C-alpha positions as CSV (number, residue, x, y, z in Angstrom):
1,M,-26.1,-3.7,20.8
2,V,-24.4,-5.0,24.0
3,D,-23.0,-2.5,26.5
4,G,-23.5,0.3,24.0
5,S,-21.6,-1.4,21.2
6,C,-22.5,-3.6,18.3
7,S,-20.5,-6.6,17.0
8,K,-18.5,-4.3,14.6
9,N,-17.5,-2.0,17.5
10,F,-19.9,0.8,16.5
11,P,-20.4,3.6,17.5
12,K,-16.8,4.7,17.1
13,A,-15.3,7.6,19.2
14,F,-15.5,11.2,18.0
15,C,-12.2,12.4,16.4
16,N,-11.3,15.8,15.0
17,E,-8.6,14.4,12.6
18,T,-8.0,11.3,10.6
19,D,-5.2,9.1,12.0
20,V,-3.7,6.7,9.5
21,S,-2.4,3.9,11.8
22,T,0.3,1.4,10.7
23,D,-1.3,-1.4,12.6
24,G,-5.0,-2.2,12.5
25,Y,-7.7,0.1,11.0
26,S,-7.3,3.8,10.4
27,I,-9.2,6.2,12.7
28,Y,-11.3,8.4,10.6
29,R,-12.5,12.0,11.4
30,R,-15.9,12.0,13.1
31,R,-16.9,15.5,14.1
32,N,-19.0,16.0,17.2
33,N,-21.8,18.1,15.7
34,S,-23.9,18.1,18.8
35,N,-25.9,21.2,17.7
36,E,-27.0,19.6,14.4
37,T,-30.1,17.5,13.8
38,H,-29.8,13.7,14.2
39,F,-32.3,10.9,13.8
40,T,-33.2,8.1,16.1
41,R,-33.4,4.4,15.2
42,N,-34.5,1.7,17.6
43,N,-34.4,4.3,20.4
44,I,-30.8,5.1,19.6
45,Q,-29.7,8.5,18.5
46,V,-27.6,8.2,15.4
47,D,-24.7,10.6,14.8
48,N,-21.3,10.6,13.1
49,R,-20.0,7.9,15.3
50,F,-22.3,5.4,13.5
51,V,-21.2,6.2,9.9
52,V,-19.6,3.2,8.2
53,P,-16.5,4.1,6.1
54,Y,-17.6,4.3,2.5
55,N,-16.8,5.7,-1.0
56,S,-19.6,7.8,-2.5
57,F,-18.5,7.1,-6.1
58,L,-18.6,3.3,-5.5
59,S,-22.0,3.5,-3.8
60,L,-23.4,5.5,-6.7
61,K,-21.9,3.3,-9.4
62,Y,-23.0,0.0,-8.0
63,N,-26.1,1.2,-6.2
64,A,-25.2,-0.8,-3.1
65,H,-23.8,-0.5,0.4
66,I,-20.0,-0.9,0.0
67,N,-17.7,-0.8,3.0
68,V,-14.3,0.8,2.1
69,E,-11.3,0.7,4.4
70,L,-7.8,2.1,4.0
71,C,-5.0,-0.4,4.0
72,S,-1.8,1.3,5.0
73,T,0.5,-1.3,6.5
74,V,3.0,-3.6,4.9
75,K,1.4,-6.5,6.8
76,A,-1.7,-6.1,4.7
77,I,0.3,-7.5,1.7
78,K,0.2,-11.0,3.1
79,Y,-3.6,-10.7,3.7
80,I,-4.3,-9.4,0.2
81,N,-2.1,-11.9,-1.6
82,K,-3.9,-14.8,0.0
83,Y,-7.2,-13.6,-1.6
84,I,-6.0,-12.8,-5.1
85,T,-4.6,-16.4,-5.3
86,K,-7.4,-18.0,-3.4
87,G,-9.9,-18.0,-6.3
88,Y,-13.7,-17.7,-6.2
89,D,-16.0,-19.7,-3.9
90,C,-16.9,-23.0,-5.7
91,A,-18.1,-26.5,-5.1
92,R,-17.4,-29.7,-7.0
93,I,-20.0,-32.4,-7.6
94,G,-18.9,-35.7,-8.9
95,V,-18.3,-39.3,-8.1
96,Q,-14.6,-38.8,-8.5
97,V,-12.5,-35.7,-8.1
98,N,-11.2,-34.7,-11.5
99,A,-8.5,-32.2,-12.0
100,N,-10.4,-30.7,-15.0
101,D,-13.6,-30.0,-13.0
102,N,-14.2,-26.2,-13.1
103,V,-17.1,-23.9,-12.1
104,E,-17.3,-20.4,-13.6
105,N,-19.8,-18.0,-12.0
106,S,-21.4,-15.1,-13.7
107,Q,-19.0,-12.5,-12.4
108,E,-16.0,-14.3,-13.9
109,A,-17.8,-14.9,-17.2
110,A,-18.6,-11.2,-17.5
111,W,-15.0,-10.3,-16.6
112,H,-13.7,-12.6,-19.4
113,L,-16.3,-11.3,-21.9
114,Q,-15.2,-7.7,-21.3
115,D,-11.6,-8.8,-21.9
116,F,-10.5,-7.3,-18.5
117,P,-7.0,-8.3,-17.4
118,I,-6.8,-11.3,-15.1
119,H,-3.5,-10.1,-13.5
120,G,-0.9,-7.4,-13.9
121,Q,2.9,-7.5,-13.8
122,S,5.3,-4.5,-13.8
123,H,8.5,-6.4,-14.3
124,N,9.5,-9.7,-15.9
125,V,11.1,-11.8,-13.2
126,V,13.9,-14.0,-14.4
127,M,14.6,-16.8,-11.9
128,L,18.3,-17.6,-11.7
129,S,19.3,-21.1,-10.7
130,I,22.3,-21.6,-8.4
131,H,24.7,-24.3,-9.1
132,L,28.1,-25.7,-8.1
133,K,31.1,-26.2,-10.3
134,D,30.9,-27.3,-13.9
135,D,27.7,-25.4,-14.6
136,S,27.5,-22.2,-16.6
137,S,28.3,-18.9,-15.0
138,A,28.2,-15.2,-15.6
139,H,30.8,-12.4,-15.4
140,Q,31.4,-8.8,-14.6
141,Y,28.3,-8.0,-12.5
142,L,26.7,-9.3,-9.4
143,Y,25.0,-12.5,-10.3
144,Q,21.5,-11.1,-9.7
145,D,22.2,-8.1,-11.9
146,I,23.1,-10.2,-15.0
147,P,19.5,-10.1,-16.4
148,N,19.6,-6.3,-16.4
149,H,22.5,-6.3,-18.8
150,Y,22.4,-9.6,-20.7
151,V,19.9,-12.0,-22.1
152,F,20.5,-15.7,-22.4
153,K,20.0,-16.5,-26.1
154,N,21.1,-19.4,-28.3
155,K,22.8,-21.0,-25.3
156,K,24.9,-18.0,-24.5
157,W,24.7,-14.6,-22.8
158,V,24.1,-11.7,-25.2
159,K,24.4,-8.1,-24.2
160,R,20.9,-6.7,-23.8
161,S,19.9,-3.6,-25.7
162,T,18.8,-0.5,-23.9
163,V,15.2,-1.3,-24.5
164,S,14.1,-4.9,-25.0
165,H,12.2,-6.0,-28.0
166,Y,9.0,-6.4,-26.0
167,G,9.6,-3.3,-23.9
168,E,9.7,-5.3,-20.7
169,K,11.6,-4.5,-17.6
170,T,13.6,-7.2,-15.9
171,I,14.6,-8.1,-12.4
172,G,17.1,-10.9,-11.6
173,R,16.5,-13.1,-8.6
174,I,18.6,-15.9,-7.3
175,I,16.5,-18.8,-6.3
176,S,16.1,-19.3,-2.5
177,V,18.2,-21.9,-0.7
178,S,17.7,-23.3,2.7
179,P,20.5,-22.8,5.2
180,R,20.4,-26.6,5.7
181,D,21.9,-26.9,2.2
182,V,25.3,-25.7,3.5
183,D,27.4,-25.4,0.3
184,L,24.7,-23.8,-1.9
185,Y,23.5,-21.5,0.9
186,H,27.0,-20.0,1.5
187,L,27.7,-19.9,-2.2
188,R,24.5,-17.8,-2.6
189,L,25.7,-15.4,0.1
190,I,29.0,-14.9,-1.7
191,L,27.4,-14.3,-5.0
192,L,25.3,-11.5,-3.5
193,S,28.3,-9.5,-2.5
194,V,31.2,-10.5,-4.8
195,K,31.7,-9.3,-8.4
196,G,34.5,-8.6,-10.9
197,P,37.6,-10.8,-11.1
198,D,36.7,-12.5,-7.8
199,A,33.5,-14.0,-9.3
200,T,34.8,-15.2,-12.6
201,S,35.5,-18.8,-11.5
202,F,34.6,-21.2,-8.7
203,E,38.2,-21.2,-7.6
204,N,38.2,-17.4,-7.2
205,L,35.0,-17.6,-5.2
206,K,36.9,-19.7,-2.6
207,K,39.5,-17.0,-2.2
208,F,39.5,-14.1,0.2
209,N,42.4,-11.6,0.7
210,G,44.7,-13.8,-1.4
211,Q,44.1,-17.0,0.6
212,T,42.2,-20.0,-0.7
213,Y,39.7,-21.9,1.5
214,S,38.4,-25.4,1.1
215,T,34.6,-24.6,1.5
216,Y,32.3,-21.7,0.6
217,K,31.3,-21.6,4.3
218,D,34.9,-20.8,5.3
219,V,35.0,-18.0,2.7
220,A,31.7,-16.5,4.0
221,R,33.0,-16.8,7.6
222,V,36.3,-15.0,7.1
223,S,34.7,-12.3,4.9
224,G,32.1,-11.5,7.5
225,L,29.0,-12.8,5.7
226,I,28.1,-15.2,8.5
227,N,28.7,-15.3,12.2
228,D,32.2,-16.6,13.2
229,S,32.7,-18.3,16.5
230,N,36.2,-16.9,16.5
231,E,35.1,-13.3,15.8
232,W,35.9,-11.9,19.3
233,H,39.2,-13.7,19.4
234,N,40.1,-12.3,16.0
235,C,38.9,-8.8,17.2
236,M,41.1,-8.9,20.3
237,Y,44.0,-10.3,18.2
238,E,43.8,-7.5,15.6
239,A,43.5,-4.8,18.4
240,S,46.4,-6.2,20.5
241,S,48.9,-5.5,17.7
242,Y,48.7,-1.8,18.2
243,M,46.4,-1.1,21.1
244,M,47.5,0.1,24.6
245,P,46.7,-2.3,27.5
246,K,44.0,-0.1,29.0
247,C,42.2,0.3,25.7
248,L,42.5,-3.5,25.2
249,R,40.8,-4.0,28.6
250,S,38.0,-1.6,27.6
251,L,37.5,-3.4,24.3
252,L,37.2,-6.7,26.3
253,V,34.5,-5.1,28.5
254,I,32.5,-3.9,25.5
255,I,32.7,-7.4,24.0
256,I,31.6,-9.0,27.3
257,C,28.7,-6.5,27.9
258,H,27.3,-6.1,24.4
259,C,28.4,-9.0,22.2
260,N,27.5,-12.1,24.3
261,P,30.8,-14.1,23.7
262,A,30.6,-17.8,24.3
263,N,33.5,-17.9,26.7
264,P,34.6,-14.5,28.2
265,L,37.0,-16.2,30.6
266,Q,38.9,-17.8,27.8
267,L,39.2,-14.5,26.0
268,F,40.8,-13.0,29.1
269,E,43.2,-15.9,29.4
270,D,44.2,-15.7,25.7
271,F,45.1,-12.0,25.9
272,K,46.0,-11.4,29.6
273,E,49.7,-10.9,28.8
274,N,48.8,-8.0,26.5
275,M,46.4,-6.5,29.1
276,I,48.8,-6.3,32.0
277,E,51.8,-4.7,30.3
278,D,51.1,-1.2,31.7
279,F,51.0,-2.6,35.3
280,I,54.2,-4.5,34.8
281,Q,56.0,-1.4,33.5
282,Q,54.9,0.3,36.8
283,G,57.1,-2.2,38.7
284,N,54.4,-4.7,39.8
285,S,54.9,-8.4,39.7
286,V,53.0,-10.5,37.2
287,E,50.6,-11.9,39.9
288,K,49.8,-8.4,41.2
289,S,49.5,-7.0,37.6
290,L,46.9,-9.7,36.9
291,K,44.9,-8.7,40.0
292,L,45.0,-5.1,39.1
293,S,43.9,-5.8,35.5
294,I,41.0,-7.9,36.7
295,N,40.0,-5.1,39.1
296,D,40.1,-2.6,36.3
297,I,37.9,-4.8,34.2
298,K,35.5,-5.4,37.1
299,M,35.1,-1.7,37.7
300,E,34.3,-1.0,34.1
301,I,31.7,-3.9,33.9
302,H,30.0,-2.5,37.0
303,Q,30.0,1.0,35.6
304,N,28.1,-0.4,32.6
305,G,25.5,-1.8,35.0
306,F,26.4,-5.5,34.6
307,D,27.4,-8.2,37.1
308,F,31.2,-9.0,36.9
309,N,30.8,-12.5,38.4
310,Q,28.3,-13.5,35.8
311,F,30.9,-13.0,33.0
312,L,34.3,-13.6,34.7
313,P,33.8,-16.0,37.6
314,F,37.5,-16.1,38.7
315,P,38.2,-18.6,41.5
316,N,39.7,-17.2,44.7
317,F,39.5,-13.7,43.3
318,E,41.0,-11.1,45.6
319,D,39.7,-7.5,45.3
320,I,42.8,-5.2,45.7
321,S,41.2,-2.1,44.2
322,D,42.2,1.1,45.9
323,R,39.5,3.0,44.1
324,E,35.8,3.3,45.1
325,N,33.6,1.5,42.6
326,N,31.3,4.3,41.6
327,L,29.0,4.8,38.6
328,V,30.1,8.4,38.5
329,N,33.1,10.6,38.1
330,C,33.6,13.7,40.1
331,I,33.7,17.0,38.1
332,V,34.2,20.1,40.2
333,E,35.0,23.5,38.7
334,D,35.7,27.0,40.1
335,N,32.5,28.1,41.8
336,N,33.0,31.8,41.3
337,L,34.1,31.5,37.7
338,L,30.7,30.1,36.6
339,W,28.4,31.8,39.1
340,N,29.6,35.3,38.3
341,D,29.0,34.8,34.6
342,L,25.3,34.2,34.9
343,N,23.0,36.9,33.5
344,S,20.0,38.2,35.5
345,D,17.5,35.5,34.2
346,L,19.9,32.7,34.9
347,L,21.0,34.0,38.3
348,L,17.3,34.2,39.5
349,A,16.7,30.6,38.5
350,A,20.1,29.5,40.0
351,D,19.5,31.2,43.4
352,T,16.0,29.8,43.7
353,I,17.0,26.2,42.9
354,F,20.2,26.3,45.1
355,K,18.3,27.5,48.2
356,L,15.9,24.5,47.8
357,L,18.7,22.0,47.6
358,V,19.3,22.6,51.3
359,G,15.8,23.5,52.3
360,L,12.7,21.5,53.2
361,N,10.3,23.1,50.8
362,L,7.7,21.0,49.0
363,Q,8.2,23.0,45.7
364,K,11.3,21.3,44.3
365,C,10.4,20.9,40.6
366,F,11.5,23.5,38.1
367,Y,11.4,24.0,34.3
368,L,13.8,26.2,32.5
369,D,12.1,27.5,29.4
370,G,14.5,29.0,26.9
371,P,15.4,28.9,23.2
372,G,18.5,27.3,22.0
373,G,21.5,29.3,23.2
374,S,19.8,30.9,26.2
375,G,22.3,29.5,28.7
376,K,20.6,26.4,30.0
377,T,23.7,24.2,29.8
378,F,25.8,26.9,31.5
379,L,23.3,27.1,34.3
380,Y,23.4,23.3,34.7
381,R,27.2,23.4,35.2
382,A,26.9,26.2,37.7
383,L,24.4,24.2,39.8
384,I,26.5,21.1,39.6
385,Q,29.8,22.7,40.7
386,S,28.1,24.7,43.4
387,I,27.3,21.6,45.4
388,A,30.5,19.7,44.3
389,A,28.3,17.2,42.6
390,S,29.2,13.9,41.1
391,L,27.8,13.3,37.6
392,L,28.1,11.2,34.5
393,P,30.3,13.3,32.3
394,G,28.3,14.5,29.3
395,G,25.1,13.1,30.7
396,V,23.1,10.1,29.7
397,T,19.7,9.6,28.1
398,C,16.7,9.1,30.3
399,L,16.0,5.7,28.7
400,L,19.5,4.5,29.8
401,A,19.5,6.2,33.2
402,F,16.2,4.7,34.3
403,S,16.2,1.5,32.2
404,L,13.1,2.7,30.2
405,P,12.1,0.8,27.0
406,L,11.3,2.7,23.8
407,D,7.7,1.6,24.0
408,L,6.6,3.0,27.4
409,S,3.1,1.5,27.0
410,T,4.5,-1.9,27.8
411,I,5.6,-1.2,31.4
412,K,4.5,0.6,34.5
413,F,7.8,0.2,36.5
414,P,11.1,-0.8,34.9
415,R,13.5,-3.5,36.2
416,L,16.5,-1.8,37.8
417,S,19.8,-3.5,38.6
418,R,21.2,-3.4,42.1
419,V,24.0,-1.0,41.1
420,K,21.6,1.4,39.3
421,K,19.2,1.4,42.3
422,E,22.1,2.4,44.6
423,F,23.1,5.2,42.2
424,L,19.6,6.6,41.9
425,K,19.0,6.5,45.6
426,S,22.1,8.7,46.1
427,I,20.7,11.5,43.8
428,D,19.8,14.9,45.3
429,L,19.6,16.9,42.0
430,L,18.2,15.6,38.7
431,I,18.9,17.7,35.6
432,W,16.9,16.6,32.6
433,D,17.8,18.6,29.5
434,E,15.7,18.7,26.3
435,A,12.8,17.5,28.4
436,P,10.1,18.4,25.8
437,M,11.4,15.6,23.6
438,A,10.5,13.0,26.2
439,P,6.9,11.7,26.5
440,G,5.0,12.7,29.6
441,T,4.7,9.0,30.5
442,A,8.5,8.9,31.0
443,L,8.3,11.7,33.5
444,E,5.5,10.0,35.5
445,I,7.5,6.7,35.6
446,V,10.6,8.5,36.9
447,D,8.5,10.1,39.6
448,L,7.3,6.6,40.7
449,I,10.9,5.3,40.6
450,F,12.1,7.9,43.1
451,R,9.1,7.6,45.4
452,D,9.6,3.8,45.5
453,L,13.4,3.8,46.0
454,I,13.6,6.6,48.5
455,G,10.3,5.6,50.3
456,V,9.0,9.2,50.5
457,Q,5.6,10.0,49.0
458,M,6.7,13.4,47.7
459,P,7.2,14.4,44.1
460,F,10.3,12.5,42.9
461,G,11.0,11.3,46.4
462,G,11.7,14.9,47.6
463,N,14.6,15.4,45.2
464,V,15.2,18.6,43.3
465,V,14.3,18.1,39.7
466,V,15.3,20.6,37.0
467,L,13.9,20.2,33.5
468,G,15.1,22.3,30.6
469,G,14.0,22.8,27.0
470,D,12.1,24.7,24.4
471,F,8.6,23.8,23.3
472,R,9.4,25.5,20.0
473,Q,11.6,22.6,19.1
474,V,10.9,18.9,18.4
475,M,8.2,17.2,20.4
476,P,8.0,13.4,21.3
477,V,7.8,11.1,18.4
478,V,4.4,9.5,18.0
479,R,4.5,7.0,15.1
480,K,1.9,8.1,12.5
481,G,0.3,10.3,15.3
482,S,-2.0,13.2,14.6
483,R,-1.3,16.6,15.9
484,C,-3.7,16.0,18.8
485,A,-1.9,12.7,19.7
486,I,1.5,14.4,19.7
487,I,0.3,17.2,22.0
488,A,-1.3,14.6,24.3
489,S,2.0,12.8,24.7
490,T,4.0,15.9,25.8
491,I,5.2,16.5,29.4
492,K,2.7,19.4,29.6
493,K,-0.1,16.8,29.6
494,S,1.6,14.8,32.3
495,S,0.0,14.5,35.7
496,V,3.1,15.8,37.4
497,W,3.5,18.9,35.2
498,P,1.5,21.2,37.5
499,L,4.2,20.6,40.2
500,F,6.8,22.5,38.2
501,Q,7.7,26.2,38.5
502,T,8.7,27.8,35.2
503,F,11.7,30.2,34.7
504,R,11.7,31.9,31.3
505,L,15.1,32.6,29.8
506,K,14.8,35.1,27.0
507,R,18.3,36.2,26.1
508,N,20.1,34.2,23.4
509,M,23.7,34.0,24.5
510,R,24.7,31.8,21.6
511,A,23.8,34.5,19.0
512,I,24.6,37.5,21.1
513,T,26.9,38.9,18.4
514,D,24.0,38.7,15.9
515,P,20.9,40.0,17.7
516,N,18.9,40.4,14.5
517,F,19.5,36.7,13.7
518,S,18.4,35.8,17.3
519,K,15.1,37.7,16.9
520,W,14.5,36.2,13.5
521,L,14.9,32.7,15.0
522,L,12.4,33.4,17.8
523,D,9.9,34.8,15.3
524,I,10.1,31.6,13.3
525,G,9.7,29.5,16.5
526,D,6.7,31.6,17.6
527,G,5.1,31.3,14.1
528,M,5.3,35.1,13.6
529,I,7.0,34.8,10.1
530,H,4.6,33.6,7.5
531,L,3.9,34.3,3.8
532,P,0.4,35.9,3.5
533,E,-0.5,34.3,0.2
534,I,-0.1,30.8,1.7
535,P,-2.7,29.4,4.2
536,K,-1.6,29.4,7.8
537,S,-2.2,25.6,7.9
538,Q,0.7,25.2,5.5
539,F,3.7,26.7,7.5
540,S,6.1,28.6,5.2
541,V,9.0,31.0,5.7
542,E,10.6,33.4,3.3
543,V,14.4,32.8,3.5
544,P,16.9,35.6,2.7
545,I,18.4,35.0,-0.7
546,S,21.9,35.2,0.8
547,L,21.2,31.9,2.7
548,I,20.1,29.9,-0.4
549,S,22.6,27.3,-1.6
550,N,22.6,25.5,-5.0
551,D,25.1,22.9,-3.7
552,I,24.8,22.4,0.1
553,V,27.6,19.8,0.3
554,T,30.2,22.1,-1.4
555,D,29.1,25.1,0.7
556,I,29.5,23.3,4.0
557,F,32.3,20.8,3.4
558,G,34.0,21.9,0.1
559,S,34.3,20.0,-3.1
560,S,37.4,18.0,-2.0
561,F,39.3,17.5,1.2
562,T,41.8,15.2,2.9
563,C,42.0,13.7,6.4
564,A,44.7,16.2,7.4
565,G,42.1,19.0,8.2
566,V,39.1,16.8,9.0
567,E,38.9,17.9,12.6
568,K,37.4,21.3,11.6
569,F,34.4,19.4,10.2
570,S,33.4,18.3,13.7
571,R,31.8,21.8,14.0
572,R,29.9,21.4,10.7
573,A,26.8,19.5,9.8
574,I,24.1,19.2,7.2
575,L,20.7,18.6,8.7
576,C,17.7,16.8,7.0
577,P,14.2,15.9,8.1
578,R,14.4,12.3,6.8
579,N,16.9,9.5,7.1
580,E,17.1,8.7,3.4
581,D,18.4,12.2,2.6
582,V,20.9,11.9,5.4
583,R,22.2,8.6,3.9
584,L,22.6,10.1,0.4
585,I,24.4,13.2,1.6
586,N,26.8,11.2,3.8
587,E,27.8,9.0,0.8
588,R,28.4,12.1,-1.3
589,V,30.6,13.8,1.2
590,L,32.6,10.5,1.7
591,I,33.4,10.5,-2.0
592,N,35.0,14.0,-1.6
593,L,37.4,12.6,1.1
594,N,40.5,11.8,-1.0
595,N,43.9,10.0,-0.8
596,V,42.9,7.7,2.1
597,E,42.4,4.0,2.7
598,Q,38.8,2.8,2.3
599,M,36.9,-0.3,2.9
600,S,33.3,-1.6,2.7
601,F,32.0,-3.7,5.7
602,Y,29.0,-6.0,5.0
603,A,26.6,-6.8,7.8
604,I,25.2,-10.2,8.7
605,D,21.4,-9.9,8.4
606,S,19.1,-12.5,9.9
607,I,15.6,-13.1,11.3
608,K,15.3,-14.3,14.9
609,N,12.4,-16.1,16.5
610,D,11.1,-15.1,20.0
611,D,13.8,-17.1,21.7
612,G,16.6,-15.2,19.8
613,V,17.4,-18.2,17.6
614,D,17.8,-18.0,13.8
615,D,14.4,-18.7,12.1
616,H,15.6,-20.8,9.1
617,D,12.1,-21.6,7.8
618,L,11.2,-17.9,7.6
619,Q,14.6,-17.0,6.1
620,V,13.8,-19.3,3.1
621,N,10.7,-17.2,2.4
622,I,12.3,-13.9,3.0
623,P,15.6,-13.8,1.1
624,V,18.6,-12.2,2.7
625,E,19.0,-9.7,-0.2
626,F,15.7,-8.2,0.9
627,L,16.9,-7.9,4.5
628,N,20.0,-6.2,3.1
629,T,17.9,-3.4,1.6
630,L,16.2,-2.6,5.0
631,N,17.3,0.6,6.7
632,P,15.2,1.0,9.9
633,P,15.9,4.1,12.0
634,G,18.7,3.6,14.5
635,L,20.4,0.8,12.5
636,T,23.7,1.0,10.6
637,P,23.4,0.3,6.8
638,H,24.1,-3.3,5.5
639,K,27.0,-2.0,3.4
640,L,29.0,0.3,5.5
641,N,31.4,2.4,3.4
642,L,34.2,3.9,5.5
643,K,37.5,5.8,4.9
644,V,40.3,6.6,7.3
645,G,39.6,10.2,8.5
646,C,35.8,10.1,8.0
647,I,33.4,11.3,10.7
648,V,31.0,8.8,12.1
649,M,28.3,8.7,14.8
650,L,27.9,5.9,17.4
651,L,24.4,4.4,17.4
652,R,24.4,2.6,20.8
653,N,25.4,3.2,24.4
654,L,28.6,1.1,24.8
655,S,30.3,2.8,27.8
656,V,28.7,5.9,29.1
657,N,31.6,6.7,31.6
658,K,34.0,6.8,28.7
659,G,31.9,8.9,26.4
660,L,30.7,6.0,24.2
661,R,27.0,6.9,24.1
662,N,24.4,7.0,21.4
663,G,25.0,10.1,19.2
664,T,28.7,10.6,20.0
665,R,30.6,11.9,16.9
666,M,34.0,10.4,16.2
667,I,36.8,10.3,13.6
668,L,37.8,6.9,12.2
669,R,41.6,6.7,12.7
670,A,42.1,3.1,11.5
671,F,40.2,-0.1,10.8
672,R,40.8,-3.9,10.6
673,Q,38.4,-6.6,9.5
674,N,36.9,-7.0,13.1
675,V,37.6,-3.7,14.9
676,L,37.5,0.1,14.4
677,Q,39.8,2.6,16.0
678,L,37.8,5.8,16.7
679,E,38.6,9.2,18.3
680,I,35.9,11.2,20.0
681,I,35.8,14.8,18.7
682,T,33.0,16.4,20.8
683,G,32.2,16.9,24.4
684,T,34.1,16.1,27.6
685,F,35.9,13.1,26.2
686,S,37.2,14.8,23.0
687,G,40.5,13.4,22.0
688,T,40.2,10.0,23.6
689,V,40.7,6.9,21.4
690,H,38.5,3.8,21.6
691,F,38.1,0.5,19.8
692,I,34.7,-0.7,18.7
693,P,33.8,-4.3,17.7
694,R,30.7,-5.4,15.7
695,I,27.6,-5.9,17.7
696,S,24.1,-7.3,17.0
697,L,21.5,-4.6,16.5
698,D,17.8,-5.7,16.5
699,T,14.5,-4.2,15.6
700,S,12.4,-5.9,18.2
701,N,10.7,-2.6,19.1
702,D,10.0,-1.6,15.6
703,P,6.2,-2.1,14.8
704,A,6.8,-1.5,11.1
705,L,8.4,-4.9,10.7
706,P,6.4,-8.1,11.0
707,F,9.5,-10.0,12.2
708,N,12.4,-9.6,14.5
709,F,15.2,-8.4,12.2
710,V,18.8,-8.6,13.5
711,R,21.8,-6.8,11.9
712,H,25.3,-7.7,13.0
713,Q,27.5,-4.7,12.1
714,F,29.8,-2.0,13.5
715,P,27.4,0.3,15.5
716,V,28.3,3.5,13.6
717,R,27.2,5.5,10.6
718,L,28.6,8.4,8.7
719,A,27.9,11.7,10.5
720,Y,28.5,14.6,8.0
721,A,24.8,14.8,7.8
722,M,22.2,13.9,10.5
723,T,18.5,14.2,11.1
724,I,17.2,17.4,12.6
725,N,15.9,15.4,15.6
726,K,19.3,14.0,16.3
727,S,20.9,17.5,16.2
728,Q,18.7,18.9,18.9
729,G,20.9,20.2,21.8
730,Q,24.0,20.6,19.7
731,T,25.8,23.7,18.3
732,F,27.7,24.0,15.0
733,D,29.8,26.7,13.4
734,K,28.4,25.9,9.9
735,V,25.0,24.4,9.4
736,G,23.3,23.4,6.1
737,L,19.6,22.6,6.0
738,Y,18.7,20.3,3.1
739,L,15.0,20.1,2.4
740,S,14.2,17.7,-0.4
741,E,10.7,17.7,1.1
742,P,9.1,20.0,3.7
743,C,9.7,19.4,7.4
744,F,7.0,17.0,8.6
745,S,7.0,17.6,12.3
746,H,6.5,20.4,14.8
747,G,9.6,22.4,15.5
748,Q,11.9,20.8,12.9
749,F,12.6,23.9,10.8
750,Y,13.2,26.1,13.9
751,T,15.4,23.4,15.5
752,G,17.6,23.1,12.4
753,W,18.2,26.8,12.0
754,S,18.8,27.4,15.7
755,R,21.9,25.0,15.7
756,A,24.0,27.8,14.2
757,T,25.5,30.7,16.2
758,E,25.1,33.3,13.5
759,S,23.5,33.8,10.1
760,N,26.8,33.6,8.3
761,G,27.1,30.0,9.3
762,L,23.7,29.0,7.7
763,K,22.8,27.6,4.3
764,I,19.6,26.0,2.9
765,Q,18.9,24.0,-0.2
């Protein structure tokens, strides 16, 4: 042993629970039985830290020391496949190398003598060749689905019986084609998405929306299967036909900030006449209208934290803006109206915090501990208007506000833009809602940011910090983390947590008309309701029979509806623990939306290398149809089914000052091939209309994927159902809780139920 560790990194650390990690070896339970008898070898006391992972059955069967490790990651497949095709260790002896030379050892001989299987196969894979005109073709189904329904027999396709003669199962696969083989590659892409009459001839495959194109690449480009250099021009052109000038300018800003167009200046020049119409109607000259339009675009770009001159370097630009270029908008309400409505618990907290806003006390950190509906949001508004504060309407996530990455272990101090630094230095009061969802590391980094920017070595630079939340609800997400790991990641384990004074808010103002329901919710959150016949380690709750649903979709949204009354559904939602259940329920609700225009939008999926360039070599080995099946959290589906009037949720922060932030729910009012018209239905910006283009969504921060996967698609998904974690902080009139499997994380069940205002608005299936 060297420095207390051997070459295999033993002894391991003590651990109370097994942690199945997605990367590397799993961490096994090793109890610290310090009061039990151990033995000593080579002057080293041996305990549970020295035990090599093993399987007692295998050790007994083979009478040997066998090391057994759990393989739990997708990346292990590549490692395993190398070895099952590698063969046994062998050596050839001969004057010349002969292809027939073969050495069989005793293990292989015994395997053959016992007639054990050499390999196994669950499905019969039929390789489908891809060809150009004048070769045979198939009809009616997607090309790769043909072997599921037909068999090629006697030089023709014959309908396959329900069960084949040999009882085999079949999968169709189109042979991989390199992107360098331009015609075949784009024909392959078309065959993966086109079926029916459009796929019955090669002439039809070169048509899209009734127009015939000369090459398959052109068809793939106009149908959105590959990136189009004219995409942003087409997007602006489609929007300009019915969009107001101000909305058109906002769309241009989104394209510039989030879509990386090749020539932003040319985009402005092509559509400047459409973007200045409102200023001309106000009586301004064309020259002044252009300057006003440029100033409006400049302000929006700065509000998004980007440098205007980097994207639109206008020569001899004259800034004639009569508005201050702020990151924030001022919201001031009637002081007495809010302050007088605070109950005793809220008033005590508000008085204490307000006095410190103008004082020199060192104690300026507070935590409002209250269940959902206890009035935390109402108190925030009272504090803000009492000092006539400026704020981002509707708030912003801590990751965006402080430029924090998803993986906080990769940084100690984030890179902040000049505009964001100026904004953060102007802050006197920081309100952080749903703080228990954030990891403690984030709170520590924010503390360092304010100390550095303000230059005062006091907690958070001497600013007043108000955290709010409920530890009964969802905790920080720790991928494959044990209970101990999740607890260790919370803000209560942060080094700055002892600096916070706690105010406890006990009255549920949201459910004040149903006090029994409010008490029942708190008992669930506190773990007081439990079935005695089930072990306490398996949390269970007896639900009143009146809340049980046999069809959660019908009970919440009805069996059929039209877009005429779709606004009422903005106050309804079905909550699920898992994303897969959310997807299935959203698709089912969409089917019930009748008599409206519908369309399916296909994403462009690709694999990028570290430089952000398409990795063609890797794409040959990983077919695009496999990428199409991936649905990582936070990404829109490859095939996005939408109908006019459906409710969707935005998945990225596009323009915080206009309400376009991650999680915003909207109604789809219209769509074109390259742009969506959406109306916000919740929050401060309810009723405002926006236009959203496609953007590229990547998975560079997802450790579950061994490559950088990029999906180019509209950044929205259906929002009739959402995950319980996504619903935290929201309130609905009708809530359905769909549990195909038990909740898997702390606080999920309580969080889901507490989204409703009364028991009459709850259903569970």
